[in-house]
C-alpha positions as CSV (number, residue, x, y, z in Angstrom):
1,X,-83.6,46.1,62.2
2,X,-82.5,45.2,58.7
3,X,-80.8,47.9,56.6
4,X,-82.8,49.4,53.8
5,X,-82.2,48.2,50.2
6,X,-80.8,51.1,48.1
7,X,-83.3,52.2,45.4
8,X,-80.9,54.3,43.4
9,X,-77.8,53.3,41.4
10,X,-74.4,54.3,42.7
11,X,-72.9,57.6,41.6
12,X,-71.2,57.7,38.2
13,X,-67.5,56.6,38.4
14,X,-68.0,54.7,41.6
15,X,-65.3,52.0,41.8
16,X,-66.2,48.7,43.4
17,X,-63.7,46.0,44.3
18,X,-64.5,42.3,44.6
19,X,-61.7,40.1,45.9
20,X,-62.5,36.5,45.4
21,X,-60.2,33.4,45.4
22,X,-61.1,30.2,43.6
23,X,-59.2,27.5,41.8
24,X,-56.5,25.1,42.5
25,X,-52.7,25.6,43.1
26,X,-50.5,22.6,42.7
27,X,-46.8,22.0,42.4
28,X,-43.5,22.1,44.3
29,X,-41.5,25.0,45.7
30,X,-40.5,27.2,42.8
31,X,-42.8,25.4,40.2
32,X,-46.4,26.1,41.1
33,X,-49.3,26.2,38.6
34,X,-52.8,27.7,39.1
35,X,-55.9,26.4,37.5
36,X,-58.8,28.8,37.6
37,X,-62.4,27.5,37.7
38,X,-64.5,27.8,34.6
39,X,-65.8,31.4,34.0
40,X,-69.4,32.1,34.7
41,X,-71.3,34.8,32.8
42,X,-70.9,38.3,34.2
43,X,-74.2,40.1,33.7
44,X,-73.9,43.4,35.6
45,X,-74.9,46.3,33.4
46,X,-72.1,48.7,32.6
47,X,-69.5,46.8,34.7
48,X,-66.1,45.7,33.4
49,X,-64.0,42.8,34.5
50,X,-60.3,42.6,35.1
51,X,-58.0,39.9,36.4
52,X,-55.0,40.7,38.5
53,X,-53.0,38.4,40.7
54,X,-49.8,38.4,42.8
55,X,-47.9,35.8,44.6
56,X,-46.0,36.2,47.9
57,X,-44.0,33.4,49.4
58,X,-42.7,33.8,52.9
59,X,-41.0,31.5,55.4
60,X,-42.6,32.4,58.7
61,X,-40.5,32.7,61.8
62,X,-40.8,29.7,64.0
63,X,-42.9,30.1,67.2
64,X,-42.6,28.0,70.3
65,X,-45.7,26.0,69.2
66,X,-43.8,25.0,66.1
67,X,-41.2,23.1,68.1
68,X,-43.6,21.0,70.1
69,X,-43.2,18.1,67.6
70,X,-39.4,18.1,67.9
71,X,-38.1,14.8,69.4
72,X,-35.3,12.2,68.9
73,X,-35.7,8.8,67.3
74,X,-35.0,6.2,68.6
75,X,-35.1,6.9,72.3
76,X,-33.4,5.2,74.0
77,X,-30.7,4.7,71.5
78,X,-28.9,1.4,71.7
79,X,-25.4,1.8,70.2
80,X,-24.9,-2.0,69.6
81,X,-27.5,-3.2,67.2
82,X,-27.6,-6.0,64.6
83,X,-28.5,-3.4,61.9
84,X,-25.2,-1.5,62.5
85,X,-22.2,-3.2,60.9
86,X,-19.9,-0.2,61.5
87,X,-19.7,3.0,63.5
88,X,-20.5,4.9,60.3
89,X,-24.1,3.7,60.5
90,X,-24.8,5.0,64.0
91,X,-27.4,7.7,63.6
92,X,-29.9,9.4,66.0
93,X,-32.5,11.5,64.3
94,X,-34.0,14.8,65.4
95,X,-37.4,14.9,63.8
96,X,-40.1,17.6,63.5
97,X,-37.7,20.4,62.9
98,X,-38.7,23.7,61.2
99,X,-36.9,24.9,58.1
100,X,-33.9,26.4,59.9
101,X,-32.7,25.4,63.3
102,X,-29.7,24.9,65.5
103,X,-29.5,21.9,67.8
104,X,-27.1,21.8,70.7
105,X,-26.5,18.5,72.6
106,X,-25.4,18.6,76.2
107,X,-24.2,15.9,78.7
108,X,-26.1,15.5,81.9
109,X,-23.4,17.6,83.6
110,X,-24.1,20.5,81.2
111,X,-21.1,20.1,79.0
112,X,-21.7,21.0,75.3
113,X,-21.2,17.7,73.4
114,X,-22.0,18.9,69.8
115,X,-23.7,21.7,67.9
116,X,-25.6,20.8,64.7
117,X,-27.1,23.3,62.2
118,X,-30.2,22.3,60.2
119,X,-31.2,24.0,56.9
120,X,-34.2,22.2,55.6
121,X,-34.3,24.3,52.4
122,X,-31.3,22.4,51.1
123,X,-33.3,19.2,50.8
124,X,-35.3,18.2,47.8
125,X,-39.1,18.2,48.1
126,X,-38.9,14.5,47.1
127,X,-36.5,13.6,49.9
128,X,-37.7,11.2,52.5
129,X,-37.7,13.7,55.4
130,X,-38.9,16.7,53.4
131,X,-36.2,18.7,55.3
132,X,-37.6,18.2,58.8
133,X,-35.0,15.7,60.0
134,X,-31.4,16.1,61.2
135,X,-29.1,13.2,61.6
136,X,-26.5,13.0,64.4
137,X,-23.7,10.4,64.1
138,X,-23.4,10.1,68.0
139,X,-20.0,11.7,68.0
140,X,-18.8,14.6,70.1
141,X,-16.9,17.7,69.0
142,X,-13.6,15.6,69.0
143,X,-15.2,13.0,66.7
144,X,-15.4,10.3,69.5
145,X,-18.5,8.1,69.9
146,X,-20.4,9.4,73.0
147,X,-20.7,7.3,76.2
148,X,-23.8,5.8,77.7
149,X,-26.0,8.3,79.6
150,X,-28.7,10.8,79.5
151,X,-28.2,13.8,77.1
152,X,-30.2,17.0,76.7
153,X,-30.9,18.8,73.5
154,X,-31.6,22.5,73.0
155,X,-33.2,23.4,69.7
156,X,-33.6,27.0,68.6
157,X,-35.3,28.4,65.5
158,X,-35.9,32.1,65.3
159,X,-37.3,33.1,68.7
160,X,-38.5,29.6,69.5
161,X,-36.7,27.3,71.9
162,X,-37.2,23.7,73.0
163,X,-35.3,21.6,75.5
164,X,-35.6,17.8,75.6
165,X,-33.7,14.7,76.7
166,X,-32.8,11.3,75.2
167,X,-30.8,8.3,76.4
168,X,-27.8,6.6,74.8
169,X,-27.0,3.0,75.9
170,X,-23.6,1.6,75.0
171,X,-23.1,-2.1,75.4
172,X,-19.6,-3.4,76.4
173,X,-17.7,-5.0,73.5
């Protein structure tokens, strides 16, 4: 049964709140601008109008679902390539990372090969990766190029964890 339509005005000094959001927000982190829509006439008898706004910017903690897109590129990684003229150009990328993450790389036998920290906030909003990529130079903790084999990575961000694998193929010189 539909509710009855009130026939009397609200009591004197009744405060009503209307929260509405409209307009366009554009910009880059730290430099946003808001463009409100054109104002429409406000025709309620005895009502007043006020505008108040606040901005809250939070970086949410990563959840397990946030790490589902993390993977390595390329896979498999071929160490000898026509595009690499020196060992300085050997790069394997971890892509799809959240803002802050730690990546640990392990050999197939479970030995820690390298630990890499990723802080995406350090990258410019105009950078190619937008802070979601981490480069690994295929070197271990002793700065030696890693051998051929299957490697595992463990990425953690906040309470989220992801484990994956990738392959490195070294050709004999």
